[in-house]
N, C-alpha and C positions, 0 to 999 in steps of 0.2 A: 123349317129353316130356322135356324135362333139368329136374330139380328141385334147385334149391340156396338155396331160399328157405324160412325157418322158419316162415311165417304161413300155411300152407294154402291159397294160390291153387294150388299143382299138383295136389294131390290131388283138388281141389273140381273144377277144368278136366278132370280124368284121368277121374272121374268122370261127369261130364256129356257128356264126348265118347264114352266107352265105352258108356253108356247109352243113346246114339245111336246104336249101330252101327258106331262107329268102331274100327279096331283101335289100341289104345295101348299103348306100352311106355313105362313111368315109370322113369327112371334115377335114381338119387340115391347121392351120395358118402356119404351117411348109413348107419347100420346099418338104418334102417328108414324106409320113406316115412311121413309124416303125423307125426311126433316131436312136431309142436304140438298134438295132439290128446291127449297125455298117456296115460298107463295106463286110465283109467275109460272115453274113448271109442276109446282104440285097435282095440277088438274090432268095432263097430259101423263103424268107419270101413272095416278092413280089408274086413268082410263086405260091405260097400256095393263097393267097388273090384274085387273078386274077382265080384260078382253083375255087373257092368258089361263084365267081360272083362279087365281090366286086368292087363297083365304087369308084375312090379315085380320092376328089379335095383339091388339095392343095394350098397353101397360099390364103386361105379364111375361113371367120368364120361367124357366125349365129348374125342377127342383131336382127331377129325375130323370136318368134315359135308360130304358130298358128295351127287353128284347121285345121290338114290335110296338113299344108305347114308348110318351113321353109325359111324366106329369107335370102340369105346369101350376104356378101360384100367382094371383094378382100381386101386385105391386103395390097396391093400396087394399087394405081390407083382408080379410082371412079366407077369402075363396081359394079352393084348389078343386082341380078336375085332371082329364086324363085325356091325351088326344090317342085314340088306338089304330091300328091298321098303319103303323109307322115302319117304312123301310130302312129309311135313310134318314141321318140328321146332319144338314148342313151347317157348320157355324161358323158366322160372319162376326167375330167377335177382335176385332182391332188386327194393326199390323206391329210389326218392329221395323224398328230403324236397322237400315243396310250398310253396314261400317267397313265392310270388309277391304274396299279399295283404300279407304283413308287409314286402317289400320296396317296396311301391307305398305302403304307410302311412309307412314311412322317409321314403322319397322326396318323399312329398307335407309333411313336417315336422310329423307327429303329437306333437303335445307329451306326450299322457299317457305313461305306461311302457308299453313293449311287450315282451311275453316270449313266446318262441317256445315253445310247447306242441305234444302231439302229432304228429301228422305233418309238420308245419312245422319241427318239431325233428329229428325222424328217422322213417323209417318202421316203425311199431310197431301195436301192437293196441290196440284202443279202450281198454280198461282202463289202459293206461298213461297215456293223454291224460286220462282224467278222474283219474289219481294226480297227474298233472302239475297239475291244474287246482286239485286240492285243498291242494296242499302248497307253492303259489306263497308265494314270500317278496318281497313288494312294497312299496317303501319308500312310507311313507304308508297303509299298509291292514293291518287286522288279521287275521290269519290263524288260524283256529280248525280243529284236527282234524275231517276228515271234513266240513267246509263249505269253500264257495270263499272266497277272500279277498274282504272286505268293506272300502270305503274306511273311514277313522277315524271320519269324520261320520257313517255310519250305523251304525255297530258299537253293539252293548249295552254300557252300564258292568258 
């Protein structure tokens, strides 16, 4: 599994596959797998990965994926090596913004202000979408800290 996604999909998938008996080699170009978890959750995360039999290689990335192998290269330095016996390669390399609903509303001529937030703006965590929603600056609306934007005619004096 090649992990270049900071949101946890790779470690979650690696744990899931390993716990079901699959041999999982998790390769990341970061200093550690699961950096998204932060220091408080790193210990339980890595304990679960170890218990699931997941092998973690840090500071490396794939140079070539072939039939039954992946050639790896160190992020720092010139070291190169090959993982043999690879049956499948799972890529966790990021997400794309999902803009379909926004684009359909624009195309349909929606007159109300449309503001992209959350995964419509960029793939992020749920707390970022909540933050977007509570800090909107919509013309004709009143924004209060910690509260979604409220239209002027519904705002309290």
